[in-house]
C-alpha positions as CSV (number, residue, x, y, z in Angstrom):
1,M,6.3,-5.0,-16.9
2,Q,7.8,-7.9,-18.8
3,D,8.2,-11.6,-19.1
4,E,10.8,-13.5,-21.0
5,R,9.5,-12.6,-24.4
6,I,7.6,-9.3,-24.3
7,K,7.5,-6.1,-22.3
8,L,4.6,-3.7,-21.9
9,V,5.5,0.0,-22.1
10,P,3.2,3.0,-21.7
11,P,1.9,4.9,-24.7
12,S,4.7,6.8,-26.4
13,L,5.3,8.8,-29.5
14,H,8.5,6.7,-29.9
15,Y,6.4,3.9,-31.3
16,T,4.3,6.0,-33.8
17,D,6.0,4.8,-37.0
18,S,6.0,1.1,-36.0
19,M,2.5,1.2,-34.7
20,F,1.3,3.0,-37.9
21,K,3.0,0.3,-40.0
22,A,1.5,-2.6,-37.9
23,I,-2.0,-1.1,-38.1
24,N,-1.8,-0.7,-41.8
25,A,-0.3,-4.2,-42.4
26,S,-3.1,-5.7,-40.2
27,K,-6.0,-3.5,-41.3
28,S,-8.1,-6.3,-42.9
29,E,-8.0,-8.4,-39.8
30,L,-8.3,-5.6,-37.3
31,S,-11.2,-3.9,-39.1
32,T,-13.4,-7.0,-38.6
33,F,-13.9,-6.1,-34.9
34,L,-12.3,-2.7,-34.2
35,P,-14.2,0.3,-35.6
36,W,-11.1,2.5,-35.4
37,A,-9.2,0.3,-37.8
38,T,-11.8,0.8,-40.6
39,S,-11.2,4.5,-40.9
40,L,-8.5,6.2,-42.9
41,L,-6.1,6.7,-40.0
42,S,-3.4,9.2,-40.8
43,K,-0.1,9.3,-39.0
44,D,-1.1,12.7,-37.5
45,D,-4.4,11.1,-36.2
46,L,-2.4,8.4,-34.6
47,K,0.0,10.8,-33.0
48,G,-2.9,12.7,-31.5
49,N,-4.4,9.4,-30.2
50,I,-1.0,8.4,-28.7
51,Q,-0.7,11.8,-26.9
52,W,-4.3,11.5,-25.6
53,A,-3.5,8.0,-24.3
54,A,-0.2,9.1,-22.8
55,N,-1.9,11.9,-20.9
56,N,-4.6,9.5,-19.6
57,F,-1.8,7.1,-18.5
58,E,-0.1,10.0,-16.6
59,K,-3.4,11.0,-14.9
60,F,-4.7,7.4,-14.6
61,S,-8.0,8.3,-16.2
62,D,-10.4,7.2,-18.9
63,E,-8.4,4.7,-21.0
64,F,-5.0,4.1,-22.4
65,W,-2.9,1.2,-23.6
66,F,0.5,-0.4,-23.2
67,N,2.6,-1.1,-26.2
68,I,3.6,-4.7,-26.6
69,V,7.2,-4.9,-27.5
70,E,9.1,-8.1,-28.4
71,I,12.2,-8.2,-26.1
72,N,14.7,-9.7,-28.5
73,T,14.0,-7.5,-31.4
74,E,12.6,-4.4,-29.6
75,E,9.8,-4.5,-32.3
76,F,6.4,-3.1,-31.6
77,I,3.9,-5.9,-32.1
78,G,0.6,-4.8,-30.7
79,A,-1.2,-3.1,-27.9
80,V,-3.2,-4.1,-24.8
81,G,-5.8,-1.5,-23.7
82,F,-6.7,-0.6,-20.2
83,L,-10.1,1.0,-19.6
84,I,-11.0,2.4,-16.2
85,R,-14.6,1.5,-15.8
86,D,-15.2,2.4,-12.1
87,I,-12.4,3.6,-9.9
88,A,-14.5,3.3,-6.8
89,V,-14.7,-0.5,-7.1
90,P,-11.9,-0.6,-8.7
91,Y,-13.1,-2.2,-11.9
92,Y,-11.2,-2.3,-15.2
93,E,-11.5,-3.7,-18.7
94,I,-8.8,-4.8,-21.0
95,G,-8.7,-5.2,-24.7
96,Y,-6.0,-6.1,-27.2
97,W,-4.8,-6.3,-30.7
98,L,-1.7,-7.8,-32.4
99,S,0.0,-7.3,-35.7
100,T,-1.2,-10.0,-38.0
101,N,2.3,-11.5,-38.5
102,Q,2.6,-12.1,-34.7
103,V,-0.7,-13.9,-34.2
104,G,-0.7,-17.4,-32.8
105,K,2.6,-17.1,-30.9
106,G,1.1,-16.5,-27.4
107,Y,2.0,-12.9,-27.2
108,I,-1.5,-11.7,-26.3
109,T,-1.9,-14.3,-23.6
110,S,1.4,-13.1,-22.1
111,A,0.3,-9.4,-22.4
112,V,-3.1,-10.1,-20.8
113,K,-1.4,-11.8,-17.9
114,L,1.0,-8.9,-17.4
115,V,-1.6,-6.2,-17.6
116,E,-4.0,-8.1,-15.2
117,R,-1.1,-8.3,-12.7
118,Y,-0.8,-4.5,-13.1
119,A,-4.6,-4.2,-12.5
120,F,-4.8,-6.4,-9.4
121,L,-1.4,-5.8,-7.8
122,E,-0.7,-2.1,-8.6
123,Q,-4.3,-0.8,-9.0
124,S,-6.1,-3.0,-6.4
125,A,-8.6,-4.2,-8.9
126,K,-11.6,-6.1,-7.6
127,R,-12.9,-6.9,-11.1
128,V,-11.2,-7.1,-14.5
129,E,-13.2,-8.0,-17.6
130,I,-12.6,-8.7,-21.3
131,K,-15.5,-7.9,-23.6
132,M,-15.7,-9.2,-27.2
133,A,-17.9,-9.8,-30.1
134,S,-19.4,-13.3,-30.0
135,S,-18.0,-13.9,-33.5
136,N,-14.5,-13.1,-32.3
137,S,-13.3,-16.7,-31.6
138,K,-9.6,-15.6,-31.4
139,S,-10.4,-13.3,-28.5
140,Q,-12.4,-16.1,-26.8
141,A,-9.3,-18.3,-27.2
142,V,-7.3,-15.8,-25.1
143,A,-9.8,-15.2,-22.3
144,T,-10.4,-18.8,-21.2
145,P,-6.8,-20.0,-21.0
146,C,-5.9,-16.8,-19.0
147,G,-8.4,-17.9,-16.4
148,Y,-11.3,-15.5,-17.2
149,Q,-14.7,-16.9,-16.5
150,F,-17.6,-16.5,-18.9
151,E,-20.1,-14.2,-17.2
152,A,-22.7,-13.0,-19.8
153,R,-23.9,-12.9,-23.3
154,L,-25.5,-9.6,-24.2
155,A,-27.8,-10.3,-27.1
156,N,-27.6,-7.8,-30.1
157,A,-25.4,-5.5,-28.0
158,R,-23.0,-4.4,-30.7
159,R,-22.7,-3.6,-34.3
160,L,-19.6,-4.7,-36.1
161,P,-17.8,-2.4,-38.5
162,S,-19.4,-4.3,-41.3
163,G,-22.8,-3.2,-40.0
164,E,-23.7,-6.7,-38.9
165,L,-25.4,-7.1,-35.5
166,D,-23.5,-9.3,-33.0
167,D,-23.7,-10.4,-29.3
168,T,-21.2,-9.2,-26.8
169,L,-19.5,-11.8,-24.5
170,I,-18.2,-10.8,-21.1
171,Y,-15.4,-12.7,-19.4
172,V,-14.3,-11.7,-15.9
173,K,-11.7,-12.3,-13.3
174,T,-12.1,-11.1,-9.7
175,D,-8.7,-12.1,-8.3
176,L,-5.4,-13.5,-9.4
């Protein structure tokens, strides 16, 4: 899957070093909302996680992600997650993160549009949602322009890595 600037590729050990570098360079921003970014993630831990995601991708089960790669440079710049919530519907959730030095360039908006096409056209989705902490204004700034409708605010539904309690916002799309 690709557009004129990025391509989405399945989880692969090929990107271990560049992903590890991007996570560490972006740790202070990522750790605000993503619990996995607060821990001391070793390269071996990351390799295990990549292999787990690659296996899930092959079996189309649980959750996995697509690596976001900038086409002109072939640089790994982030990831867009794909969570299988209910295959019987089918209903999926997407999540995303981007290397801090790539934020604000529209890459996540492009990645969301590509992965939702995968969900609707290749996986026959009837529902795709994006969930986020209510304090994550950058994530909200992606959902709305991508055409996701605000559906719900779940009060006190998550604890941020800082320990602070926050609401969860749910944005949904039911067709392209």
